[in-house]
Kinemage of the C-alpha trace (Angstrom):
@kinemage 1
@onewidth
@group {chain A} dominant
@subgroup {mainchain}
@vectorlist {calphas} color= white
{ca met a 1} P 0.139 0.196 -0.033
{ca arg a 2} L 1.415 3.350 -0.890
{ca thr a 3} L 2.070 6.190 1.652
{ca ser a 4} L -0.178 8.614 0.039
{ca ser a 5} L -4.178 8.063 0.829
{ca arg a 6} L -5.819 8.934 -2.279
{ca pro a 7} L -3.993 10.830 -4.821
{ca pro a 8} L -4.363 11.098 -8.746
{ca arg a 9} L -2.676 8.511 -10.715
{ca arg a 10} L -1.476 10.748 -13.619
{ca val a 11} L 1.802 10.631 -12.307
{ca leu a 12} L 3.582 8.330 -15.070
{ca arg a 13} L 3.854 8.973 -18.557
{ca leu a 14} L 4.229 6.367 -21.350
{ca thr a 15} L 5.552 7.239 -24.939
{ca ala a 16} L 3.042 7.551 -27.456
{ca ala a 17} L 4.829 4.592 -29.396
{ca ala a 18} L 5.109 2.256 -26.342
{ca ala a 19} L 1.544 2.875 -25.295
{ca leu a 20} L 0.136 2.176 -28.906
{ca thr a 21} L 2.192 -1.115 -29.210
{ca leu a 22} L 1.263 -2.439 -25.807
{ca thr a 23} L -2.557 -1.196 -26.275
{ca cys a 24} L -2.530 -3.441 -29.154
{ca leu a 25} L -1.185 -6.392 -27.129
{ca ala a 26} L -3.206 -5.915 -24.170
{ca gly a 27} L -6.118 -5.725 -26.481
{ca gln a 28} L -5.610 -8.935 -27.825
{ca gln a 29} L -4.860 -10.686 -24.739
{ca thr a 30} L -7.788 -9.240 -22.944
{ca ala a 31} L -10.139 -10.021 -25.700
{ca ala a 32} L -8.793 -13.518 -25.781
{ca gly a 33} L -9.330 -13.836 -22.040
{ca ala a 34} L -12.922 -12.537 -22.326
{ca ala a 35} L -13.723 -15.038 -25.242
{ca thr a 36} L -13.072 -18.154 -23.042
{ca ala a 37} L -16.438 -19.865 -22.658
{ca pro a 38} L -17.999 -21.320 -19.506
{ca ala a 39} L -18.196 -25.118 -19.434
{ca gly a 40} L -21.036 -27.229 -20.450
{ca glu a 41} L -24.103 -27.657 -18.123
{ca gly a 42} L -24.143 -31.242 -17.089
{ca pro a 43} L -23.928 -33.858 -14.442
{ca ala a 44} L -20.279 -33.339 -13.961
{ca arg a 45} L -20.390 -29.798 -13.761
{ca ala a 46} L -23.162 -29.756 -11.636
{ca ala a 47} L -21.745 -32.162 -8.804
{ca ala a 48} L -18.651 -29.920 -8.916
{ca ser a 49} L -20.696 -26.932 -8.388
{ca arg a 50} L -22.445 -28.499 -5.511
{ca ala a 51} L -18.982 -29.451 -4.019
{ca leu a 52} L -17.710 -25.886 -4.235
{ca thr a 53} L -19.312 -23.659 -1.551
{ca ala a 54} L -17.919 -20.494 0.138
{ca asp a 55} L -17.622 -22.171 3.286
{ca arg a 56} L -15.922 -25.126 1.917
{ca leu a 57} L -13.476 -22.797 -0.192
{ca ala a 58} L -12.909 -20.510 2.742
{ca ser a 59} L -11.765 -23.493 5.141
{ca gln a 60} L -8.957 -24.050 2.776
{ca val a 61} L -7.667 -20.492 2.626
{ca arg a 62} L -6.797 -20.610 6.518
{ca gly a 63} L -3.939 -18.524 8.235
{ca arg a 64} L -1.772 -21.586 8.455
{ca val a 65} L -1.587 -22.227 4.806
{ca val a 66} L -1.419 -18.614 3.612
{ca phe a 67} L 1.554 -18.411 6.085
{ca arg a 68} L 3.462 -20.803 3.742
{ca his a 69} L 3.190 -18.564 1.244
{ca leu a 70} L 4.564 -15.814 3.295
{ca arg a 71} L 7.411 -17.719 4.386
{ca ala a 72} L 8.225 -18.297 0.705
{ca phe a 73} L 7.920 -14.696 0.280
{ca gln a 74} L 10.253 -13.800 3.216
{ca arg a 75} L 13.200 -16.319 1.881
{ca ile a 76} L 12.696 -14.490 -1.346
{ca ala a 77} L 13.097 -11.135 0.224
{ca asp a 78} L 16.288 -12.657 2.252
{ca ala a 79} L 17.952 -13.613 -0.766
{ca ser a 80} L 17.062 -10.422 -2.511
{ca gly a 81} L 19.007 -7.725 -0.459
{ca gly a 82} L 15.873 -7.642 1.912
{ca asp a 83} L 13.119 -6.531 0.168
{ca arg a 84} L 10.593 -7.385 -2.745
{ca gly a 85} L 10.693 -4.041 -4.458
{ca tyr a 86} L 8.702 -3.155 -7.775
{ca asn a 87} L 12.038 -2.682 -9.482
{ca arg a 88} L 14.238 -5.259 -7.889
{ca pro a 89} L 15.309 -9.136 -8.045
{ca gly a 90} L 12.875 -9.762 -4.902
{ca phe a 91} L 9.825 -8.789 -6.896
{ca thr a 92} L 10.711 -10.848 -9.903
{ca arg a 93} L 11.433 -13.919 -7.782
{ca ser a 94} L 7.947 -13.229 -6.114
{ca val a 95} L 6.261 -13.467 -9.491
{ca arg a 96} L 7.999 -16.541 -10.639
{ca tyr a 97} L 7.120 -18.248 -7.328
{ca val a 98} L 3.318 -17.121 -7.721
{ca ala a 99} L 3.153 -17.981 -11.622
{ca gly a 100} L 4.744 -21.573 -10.620
{ca arg a 101} L 2.207 -22.331 -8.156
{ca leu a 102} L -0.759 -21.473 -10.342
{ca glu a 103} L 0.691 -23.394 -13.152
{ca asp a 104} L 1.444 -26.569 -11.275
{ca ala a 105} L -2.491 -26.374 -10.288
{ca gly a 106} L -3.503 -26.254 -13.859
{ca tyr a 107} L -4.061 -22.438 -14.592
{ca ala a 108} L -2.923 -20.776 -17.631
{ca val a 109} L -1.090 -17.719 -16.549
{ca arg a 110} L -0.684 -14.478 -18.462
{ca arg a 111} L 1.925 -11.861 -17.763
{ca gln a 112} L 1.031 -8.277 -19.042
{ca lys a 113} L 4.046 -6.182 -19.645
{ca val a 114} L 3.647 -2.646 -18.299
{ca pro a 115} L 5.872 0.233 -19.080
{ca tyr a 116} L 6.428 2.872 -16.289
{ca thr a 117} L 8.687 5.755 -15.413
{ca asp a 118} L 10.865 4.990 -12.274
{ca phe a 119} L 12.923 7.144 -10.200
{ca asp a 120} L 16.392 5.925 -9.440
{ca val a 121} L 18.080 7.707 -6.390
{ca thr a 122} L 21.899 7.831 -6.991
{ca ser a 123} L 22.767 9.891 -3.758
{ca glu a 124} L 21.204 10.735 -0.369
{ca arg a 125} L 22.945 11.947 2.273
{ca leu a 126} L 22.462 14.681 5.225
{ca ser a 127} L 25.421 15.778 7.330
{ca val a 128} L 24.734 17.847 10.494
{ca arg a 129} L 27.069 20.234 12.312
{ca ala a 130} L 25.715 21.687 15.236
{ca gly a 131} L 27.303 23.584 18.441
{ca his a 132} L 31.185 23.067 18.808
{ca gly a 133} L 30.887 19.076 17.745
{ca gly a 134} L 32.000 17.434 14.443
{ca pro a 135} L 29.517 16.420 11.440
{ca arg a 136} L 27.062 13.894 12.431
{ca asp a 137} L 25.371 11.845 9.430
{ca val a 138} L 21.562 11.229 9.787
{ca pro a 139} L 19.867 8.687 7.692
{ca val a 140} L 17.551 10.357 4.988
{ca leu a 141} L 15.203 9.415 2.191
{ca met a 142} L 14.878 11.316 -1.127
{ca thr a 143} L 11.270 11.940 -1.781
{ca arg a 144} L 10.377 10.169 -4.964
{ca phe a 145} L 9.960 12.580 -8.280
{ca thr a 146} L 11.284 15.730 -6.480
{ca pro a 147} L 14.255 17.989 -7.586
{ca ser a 148} L 17.750 17.003 -7.242
{ca thr a 149} L 20.200 19.064 -5.400
{ca ala a 150} L 23.432 20.008 -7.313
{ca ala a 151} L 26.102 17.609 -7.410
{ca his a 152} L 28.141 18.964 -4.351
{ca gly a 153} L 24.750 19.274 -2.456
{ca val a 154} L 23.341 22.216 -0.369
{ca asn a 155} L 25.611 23.595 2.522
{ca ala a 156} L 23.192 26.067 4.392
{ca arg a 157} L 21.810 26.973 7.578
{ca ala a 158} L 19.090 24.662 9.219
{ca val a 159} L 15.887 26.797 10.071
{ca ala a 160} L 13.314 25.363 12.361
{ca leu a 161} L 9.609 27.024 12.985
{ca pro a 162} L 8.652 28.709 16.070
{ca glu a 163} L 6.267 26.402 18.001
{ca gly a 164} L 2.910 26.195 17.055
{ca arg a 165} L 3.814 27.276 13.293
{ca thr a 166} L 3.469 24.404 10.794
{ca gly a 167} L 4.847 25.907 7.738
{ca cys a 168} L 1.378 25.515 5.957
{ca glu a 169} L 0.849 29.519 5.485
{ca pro a 170} L 3.272 32.040 4.594
{ca gly a 171} L 2.874 34.051 7.608
{ca asp a 172} L 4.334 31.155 9.429
{ca tyr a 173} L 7.816 32.175 8.099
{ca glu a 174} L 7.560 36.128 9.195
{ca gly a 175} L 10.220 37.009 11.404
{ca val a 176} L 12.381 33.850 10.329
{ca ala a 177} L 15.802 34.140 8.377
{ca val a 178} L 14.631 31.456 5.918
{ca arg a 179} L 16.105 32.624 2.769
{ca gly a 180} L 19.064 30.483 1.561
{ca ser a 181} L 18.336 27.795 4.308
{ca val a 182} L 17.188 24.297 4.676
{ca val a 183} L 13.779 24.336 6.770
{ca val a 184} L 12.891 21.355 8.878
{ca leu a 185} L 9.390 20.728 9.185
{ca ala a 186} L 6.994 18.045 10.516
{ca arg a 187} L 4.474 16.832 7.997
{ca asn a 188} L 1.040 18.537 8.514
{ca ala a 189} L -2.429 17.726 7.372
{ca cys a 190} L -2.223 20.625 4.883
{ca gly a 191} L 0.130 18.295 2.845
{ca tyr a 192} L 3.709 18.006 2.171
{ca ala a 193} L 3.653 19.183 -1.343
{ca his a 194} L 1.925 22.362 0.194
{ca gln a 195} L 4.345 23.081 2.902
{ca gln a 196} L 7.239 22.432 0.392
{ca gln a 197} L 5.704 25.266 -1.886
{ca val a 198} L 5.232 27.746 0.931
{ca ala a 199} L 9.121 26.959 2.067
{ca ala a 200} L 10.223 27.501 -1.395
{ca arg a 201} L 8.371 30.982 -1.896
{ca ala a 202} L 9.714 32.060 1.356
{ca gly a 203} L 13.312 31.241 -0.142
{ca ala a 204} L 14.380 27.926 1.270
{ca arg a 205} L 16.790 26.258 -0.838
{ca ala a 206} L 15.459 22.558 0.379
{ca val a 207} L 13.032 20.739 3.141
{ca val a 208} L 13.878 18.283 5.439
{ca met a 209} L 10.619 16.679 6.863
{ca tyr a 210} L 9.534 14.094 9.397
{ca tyr a 211} L 6.284 12.238 10.049
{ca pro a 212} L 5.097 12.455 13.523
{ca thr a 213} L 3.952 8.991 14.618
{ca pro a 214} L 3.693 6.765 17.791
{ca ser a 215} L 6.948 5.048 16.205
{ca pro a 216} L 9.297 8.098 16.202
{ca arg a 217} L 12.151 5.981 14.671
{ca asn a 218} L 10.520 5.021 11.566
{ca asn a 219} L 11.254 6.836 8.369
{ca tyr a 220} L 8.959 7.074 5.490
{ca arg a 221} L 9.766 7.671 1.900
{ca leu a 222} L 7.314 10.058 0.165
{ca met a 223} L 6.397 10.736 -3.485
{ca ala a 224} L 5.709 13.669 -5.223
{ca ile a 225} L 2.057 12.933 -6.662
{ca asp a 226} L 2.402 15.849 -8.970
{ca pro a 227} L 6.000 16.557 -9.619
{ca glu a 228} L 5.500 19.835 -11.143
{ca asp a 229} L 4.413 21.121 -7.656
{ca phe a 230} L 7.665 20.605 -6.284
{ca arg a 231} L 10.116 23.485 -6.493
{ca ile a 232} L 13.067 22.342 -4.460
{ca pro a 233} L 14.585 19.186 -3.066
{ca met a 234} L 12.863 17.462 -0.062
{ca gly a 235} L 14.156 14.738 1.917
{ca met a 236} L 12.524 12.700 4.877
{ca val a 237} L 14.044 11.853 8.158
{ca ser a 238} L 12.660 9.896 11.221
{ca gln a 239} L 10.676 12.068 13.777
{ca thr a 240} L 13.584 11.381 16.338
{ca asp a 241} L 16.121 12.806 13.967
{ca gly a 242} L 13.860 15.445 12.837
{ca glu a 243} L 12.966 16.813 16.226
{ca arg a 244} L 16.573 16.834 17.162
{ca leu a 245} L 17.665 18.752 14.091
{ca ala a 246} L 14.781 21.391 15.017
{ca arg a 247} L 15.839 21.881 18.512
{ca gln a 248} L 19.596 22.192 17.405
{ca ala a 249} L 18.670 24.656 14.580
{ca ala a 250} L 16.650 26.567 17.154
{ca ala a 251} L 19.502 26.841 19.869
{ca arg a 252} L 22.442 28.932 19.748
{ca pro a 253} L 24.717 28.992 17.538
{ca gly a 254} L 22.489 26.934 15.464
{ca ala a 255} L 23.434 24.040 13.123
{ca arg a 256} L 24.522 23.512 9.434
{ca val a 257} L 23.671 20.926 7.153
{ca arg a 258} L 24.988 19.642 3.995
{ca leu a 259} L 22.186 17.919 2.199
{ca thr a 260} L 22.713 15.944 -0.946
{ca leu a 261} L 19.834 14.256 -2.856
{ca arg a 262} L 20.507 13.108 -6.447
{ca ala a 263} L 18.219 11.098 -8.670
{ca arg a 264} L 17.090 10.416 -12.312
{ca asn a 265} L 14.002 9.149 -14.012
{ca val a 266} L 14.454 5.898 -16.039
{ca glu a 267} L 12.081 4.175 -18.265
{ca arg a 268} L 11.424 0.512 -16.830
{ca glu a 269} L 8.930 -2.309 -16.961
{ca thr a 270} L 6.979 -4.315 -14.760
{ca val a 271} L 4.434 -6.993 -15.076
{ca asn a 272} L 1.063 -7.848 -13.768
{ca leu a 273} L 0.070 -11.760 -13.248
{ca ile a 274} L -3.112 -12.594 -14.642
{ca ala a 275} L -4.929 -15.957 -14.162
{ca glu a 276} L -8.733 -16.889 -14.322
{ca thr a 277} L -11.170 -20.175 -13.992
{ca arg a 278} L -11.485 -21.801 -17.218
{ca gly a 279} L -15.167 -21.975 -16.582
{ca gly a 280} L -17.798 -19.375 -15.253
{ca asp a 281} L -19.734 -16.777 -17.193
{ca pro a 282} L -17.333 -14.420 -18.904
{ca asp a 283} L -19.934 -11.736 -18.880
{ca asp a 284} L -19.949 -11.673 -14.924
{ca val a 285} L -16.138 -11.710 -14.006
{ca val a 286} L -15.450 -11.486 -10.239
{ca val a 287} L -11.904 -9.816 -9.916
{ca leu a 288} L -9.901 -10.686 -6.962
{ca gly a 289} L -6.508 -9.030 -6.673
{ca gly a 290} L -3.589 -7.626 -4.534
{ca his a 291} L -0.197 -5.863 -5.388
{ca leu a 292} L 2.717 -8.134 -5.186
{ca asp a 293} L 5.430 -5.624 -4.984
{ca ser a 294} L 6.701 -4.090 -1.759
{ca val a 295} L 8.406 -0.658 -1.242
{ca pro a 296} L 12.342 -1.121 -1.817
{ca glu a 297} L 12.971 -0.229 1.935
{ca ala a 298} L 10.916 -3.482 3.102
{ca pro a 299} L 10.292 -7.125 2.733
{ca gly a 300} L 6.466 -6.333 2.311
{ca ile a 301} L 5.273 -9.497 4.295
{ca asn a 302} L 2.160 -7.781 5.520
{ca asp a 303} L 2.198 -5.044 2.761
{ca asn a 304} L 0.950 -6.556 0.760
{ca gly a 305} L 2.311 -10.173 0.979
{ca ser a 306} L -0.526 -10.965 3.153
{ca thr a 307} L -3.080 -9.990 0.525
{ca ala a 308} L -0.872 -11.734 -2.566
{ca ala a 309} L -0.642 -14.987 -0.731
{ca thr a 310} L -4.437 -14.894 0.359
{ca val a 311} L -5.205 -14.305 -3.342
{ca leu a 312} L -2.802 -17.239 -4.272
{ca gln a 313} L -4.400 -19.583 -1.943
{ca thr a 314} L -7.949 -18.924 -2.888
{ca ala a 315} L -6.923 -19.589 -6.540
{ca leu a 316} L -5.278 -22.926 -5.618
{ca ala a 317} L -8.118 -23.767 -3.667
{ca met a 318} L -10.611 -22.960 -6.424
{ca ala a 319} L -8.428 -24.777 -9.178
{ca pro a 320} L -10.059 -28.430 -8.994
{ca his a 321} L -13.420 -26.346 -9.594
{ca gln a 322} L -12.486 -23.740 -11.996
{ca asp a 323} L -14.709 -25.593 -14.633
{ca ala a 324} L -17.849 -25.431 -12.600
{ca val a 325} L -17.996 -21.821 -10.912
{ca arg a 326} L -21.091 -19.911 -11.998
{ca asn a 327} L -19.115 -16.670 -12.718
{ca lys a 328} L -15.683 -16.436 -14.027
{ca val a 329} L -13.152 -15.710 -11.416
{ca arg a 330} L -9.875 -13.463 -12.303
{ca phe a 331} L -6.985 -13.665 -10.068
{ca met a 332} L -4.730 -10.702 -10.368
{ca trp a 333} L -1.368 -9.751 -8.723
{ca trp a 334} L -0.194 -6.087 -9.674
{ca gly a 335} L 3.113 -4.676 -10.242
{ca ala a 336} L 4.377 -1.287 -8.911
{ca glu a 337} L 1.184 -0.582 -6.962
{ca glu a 338} L 3.888 1.437 -4.525
{ca ile a 339} L 4.500 4.341 -7.050
{ca ile a 340} L 0.736 4.896 -7.503
{ca asp a 341} L -1.251 1.882 -8.876
{ca val a 342} L 1.069 1.466 -11.923
{ca gly a 343} L 0.042 -2.165 -12.734
{ca ser a 344} L -3.589 -1.877 -12.076
{ca gly a 345} L -3.825 1.591 -13.571
{ca tyr a 346} L -2.423 0.062 -16.933
{ca tyr a 347} L -4.574 -2.884 -16.919
{ca val a 348} L -7.822 -0.473 -16.432
{ca asp a 349} L -6.766 1.892 -19.149
{ca his a 350} L -6.471 -0.964 -21.736
{ca leu a 351} L -9.894 -2.468 -21.355
{ca ser a 352} L -12.421 -1.705 -23.883
{ca pro a 353} L -15.797 -0.252 -22.609
{ca ala a 354} L -17.039 -4.029 -23.192
{ca glu a 355} L -14.446 -5.663 -21.338
{ca arg a 356} L -15.126 -3.044 -18.236
{ca gly a 357} L -18.930 -3.924 -18.585
{ca arg a 358} L -18.199 -8.035 -18.089
{ca ile a 359} L -16.525 -7.137 -14.959
{ca ala a 360} L -19.257 -7.492 -11.992
{ca ala a 361} L -17.287 -7.135 -8.983
{ca val a 362} L -13.715 -5.914 -7.911
{ca leu a 363} L -12.326 -7.414 -4.553
{ca asn a 364} L -8.941 -6.237 -3.242
{ca gly a 365} L -7.110 -6.419 0.161
{ca glu a 366} L -4.210 -4.400 2.080
{ca leu a 367} L -2.422 -5.317 5.163
{ca leu a 368} L -4.587 -8.125 6.371
{ca ala a 369} L -2.267 -8.910 9.428
{ca pro a 370} L -0.613 -6.069 11.134
{ca ser a 371} L 0.968 -6.804 14.537
{ca asn a 372} L -1.553 -4.295 16.342
{ca ser a 373} L -4.396 -5.179 13.935
{ca gly a 374} L -8.147 -4.082 13.355
{ca arg a 375} L -10.641 -4.993 11.046
{ca phe a 376} L -11.765 -2.812 8.517
{ca val a 377} L -14.527 -3.278 5.562
{ca trp a 378} L -14.559 -0.977 2.772
{ca asp a 379} L -17.970 0.575 2.017
{ca thr a 380} L -19.027 3.614 0.116
{ca gly a 381} L -22.508 3.526 1.706
{ca ser a 382} L -24.619 2.918 -1.677
{ca gly a 383} L -24.216 1.030 -4.773
{ca gly a 384} L -22.661 -2.148 -5.712
{ca ser a 385} L -19.872 -1.586 -3.320
{ca his a 386} L -22.274 -1.419 -0.456
{ca glu a 387} L -23.486 -4.899 -1.596
{ca leu a 388} L -20.023 -6.093 -1.462
{ca ala a 389} L -19.510 -4.554 2.130
{ca glu a 390} L -22.676 -6.228 3.264
{ca leu a 391} L -20.945 -9.920 2.316
{ca phe a 392} L -18.141 -9.288 4.377
{ca ala a 393} L -20.188 -7.913 7.109
{ca gly a 394} L -22.163 -10.947 7.049
{ca tyr a 395} L -19.342 -13.316 7.131
{ca phe a 396} L -17.712 -11.351 10.140
{ca thr a 397} L -20.764 -11.141 12.025
{ca arg a 398} L -21.557 -14.814 11.627
{ca his a 399} L -18.126 -15.717 12.879
{ca gly a 400} L -18.512 -13.298 15.807
{ca leu a 401} L -15.433 -10.941 14.657
{ca pro a 402} L -16.095 -7.342 15.232
{ca phe a 403} L -15.303 -4.785 12.358
{ca glu a 404} L -15.570 -1.225 11.472
{ca arg a 405} L -16.475 0.174 7.877
{ca gln a 406} L -14.212 2.430 6.172
{ca asp a 407} L -14.628 4.566 3.056
{ca pro a 408} L -12.519 2.663 0.404
{ca gly a 409} L -10.679 5.913 -0.419
{ca ala a 410} L -9.157 5.894 3.008
{ca ile a 411} L -6.743 3.138 1.732
{ca gly a 412} L -4.593 4.207 -1.206
{ca ser a 413} L -4.453 1.024 -3.458
{ca asp a 414} L -5.214 -0.623 -6.690
{ca his a 415} L -9.077 -0.850 -6.015
{ca leu a 416} L -9.213 2.911 -6.544
{ca val a 417} L -8.568 2.727 -10.130
{ca phe a 418} L -11.554 0.389 -10.865
{ca gln a 419} L -13.587 2.433 -8.614
{ca glu a 420} L -12.484 5.554 -10.914
{ca ala a 421} L -13.597 3.550 -13.858
{ca gly a 422} L -17.111 3.038 -12.493
{ca leu a 423} L -16.822 -0.570 -11.120
{ca pro a 424} L -18.102 -1.784 -7.720
{ca val a 425} L -15.181 -2.484 -5.316
{ca gly a 426} L -14.885 -4.183 -1.961
{ca gly a 427} L -12.292 -5.335 0.447
{ca ile a 428} L -10.904 -5.209 3.853
{ca asp a 429} L -7.809 -4.303 5.586
{ca gly a 430} L -5.969 -4.384 8.948
{ca gly a 431} L -5.030 -0.855 9.203
{ca asn a 432} L -1.833 0.874 8.266
{ca leu a 433} L -0.634 4.342 9.249
{ca gly a 434} L -3.705 5.014 11.605
{ca val a 435} L -3.173 5.204 15.359
{ca lys a 436} L -5.503 2.754 17.533
{ca thr a 437} L -7.979 4.316 19.704
{ca ala a 438} L -9.061 3.266 23.025
{ca ala a 439} L -12.440 2.515 21.738
{ca gln a 440} L -10.813 0.217 18.920
{ca gln a 441} L -8.660 -1.319 21.486
{ca arg a 442} L -11.861 -2.591 23.137
{ca leu a 443} L -13.009 -3.697 20.027
{ca phe a 444} L -10.016 -5.546 18.553
{ca gly a 445} L -7.581 -5.625 21.275
{ca gly a 446} L -3.952 -4.552 20.830
{ca thr a 447} L -2.526 -1.464 22.029
{ca ala a 448} L -4.316 2.075 21.974
{ca gly a 449} L -2.121 5.018 21.049
{ca gln a 450} L 0.229 2.860 18.779
{ca met a 451} L 0.145 2.371 14.939
{ca phe a 452} L -2.053 -0.504 13.364
{ca asp a 453} L 1.087 -1.469 11.693
{ca pro a 454} L 4.337 -0.084 13.335
{ca cys a 455} L 6.219 -1.883 10.613
{ca tyr a 456} L 4.334 -0.243 7.559
{ca his a 457} L 7.058 0.524 4.758
{ca gln a 458} L 9.840 -0.446 7.445
{ca pro a 459} L 12.641 -3.145 7.135
{ca cys a 460} L 10.537 -5.029 10.109
{ca asp a 461} L 7.805 -5.801 7.831
{ca arg a 462} L 8.614 -9.390 8.343
{ca leu a 463} L 7.221 -12.705 8.981
{ca ser a 464} L 7.903 -12.216 12.743
{ca ala a 465} L 5.510 -8.955 12.638
{ca ile a 466} L 2.589 -10.932 11.210
{ca asp a 467} L -0.341 -11.308 13.596
{ca arg a 468} L -1.116 -14.914 12.788
{ca gln a 469} L -4.428 -14.902 14.545
{ca asp a 470} L -5.980 -12.101 12.416
{ca leu a 471} L -4.229 -13.663 9.247
{ca asp a 472} L -6.430 -16.711 10.307
{ca arg a 473} L -9.624 -14.551 10.488
{ca asn a 474} L -8.961 -12.239 7.506
{ca ala a 475} L -7.672 -14.285 4.975
{ca pro a 476} L -10.645 -16.616 4.861
{ca ala a 477} L -12.967 -13.772 4.623
{ca leu a 478} L -11.762 -12.611 1.297
{ca ala a 479} L -11.811 -16.047 0.088
{ca trp a 480} L -15.423 -16.655 1.272
{ca val a 481} L -16.735 -13.482 -0.433
{ca thr a 482} L -14.839 -14.469 -3.644
{ca ala a 483} L -16.489 -17.923 -3.739
{ca arg a 484} L -19.903 -16.513 -2.850
{ca leu a 485} L -19.825 -14.304 -5.938
{ca ala a 486} L -18.465 -17.143 -7.910
{ca thr a 487} L -21.115 -19.648 -6.976
{ca asp a 488} L -24.059 -17.508 -6.625
{ca asp a 489} L -25.806 -15.855 -9.332
{ca asp a 490} L -28.266 -13.970 -6.916
{ca ala a 491} L -25.279 -12.453 -5.063
{ca val a 492} L -23.846 -10.920 -8.415
{ca arg a 493} L -27.073 -9.963 -9.488
{ca ala a 494} L -27.627 -7.708 -6.370
{ca val a 495} L -24.382 -6.018 -6.953
{ca arg a 496} L -25.228 -5.487 -10.573
{ca arg a 497} L -28.563 -4.173 -9.835
{ca ala a 498} L -27.042 -1.526 -7.334
{ca gly a 499} L -24.664 -0.213 -9.596
{ca pro a 500} L -21.063 0.998 -8.753
């Protein structure tokens, strides 16, 4: 899951030639997939259809089985420099693992190539000199798609704003000698892009920002959603380091920093994995997806290995019944979600209107088992998305599992591109950058005042941070709703009638 909650997708640009070529290829592929006819009605199909129930399928997607796939993802990350990043060997190996398991189960697997613009950081360094001590290196992460410093970096005073000023308004810089400095800011609700613009207009040469959370040693690499809005270089440090630098900047004799942030845009290619049941009505397709990539800074076992593994196990459990389902199920693993839904956006953009119309429902998941887990059902409150939420709500209620409803837009992930295309979306998550309240502690357990996922986008997003109990509760729910839609025409009709 990406750090920004719901940005526009139009960050990445294709060349016209590449877009035209791949549009043709994608059109041929999706048309071929849509033309697959459902298996004929007959005794064998009827028997298999009776054998496949939502409850039976969910029982085969329990946490202990899904955990085996997570263990494989962890091994892949460990063998790939500690991550499964979208542009790194760990992602390629994850694709190979998922595709291999699907092919062994009898699925025809399609790899959809997706071009995108990547951002290669070549240098990121922050050195601080405060008081009479020597220079101290502070870990810094360059914000993606923001301007680079000169090759020799920025050597300047560090400036912190007086208490109570956020850097959201020009007046926050009144009386502050900001011109030519590097400004230290805490991320604020007005938006980091806006804070950077205000600092640039005040004369700052760069911004060093930190993200206040209950996990103050965490550092988060942000992204410029609209790169043209960013006028000066910006790097992220942990809250611990940021607050220390702000104190040093405010004290006498102050602090000086040397900040070097260098990067370049690179044209690359990622891949979406697609597998679908042979049978089922091709005019009522149920999409179940999850992104397979992590950020380059983390193994991504919860984000979003937990969903990718659940989708895989759901597909494997459905494999013996794939000729018998009433409605076709399309399993999808997205590439490069972490830089604004690249894979899913490309897929949706290259569907014809007729192909979009054949999709009855889109299911997605995010961060299903963080260590301080909650349980959130995505619900727009109306239309087909609400009907999908009711299926999840019914499952959790029947199993005595508490949940809260959440607008799908609160979770920045691949389902949003389908929602923007007018398709009904549903899904669940276990919480991410949010902080658990006392009421949520009473509802879900865990620790109030702490993040739902303290390891979100951190190196500690490992197998050891997975809440196995909640994995065992949430993974079967995603499988159950998928199977219900695959086997129950009435459920699909209810979603269709309600609209997006």
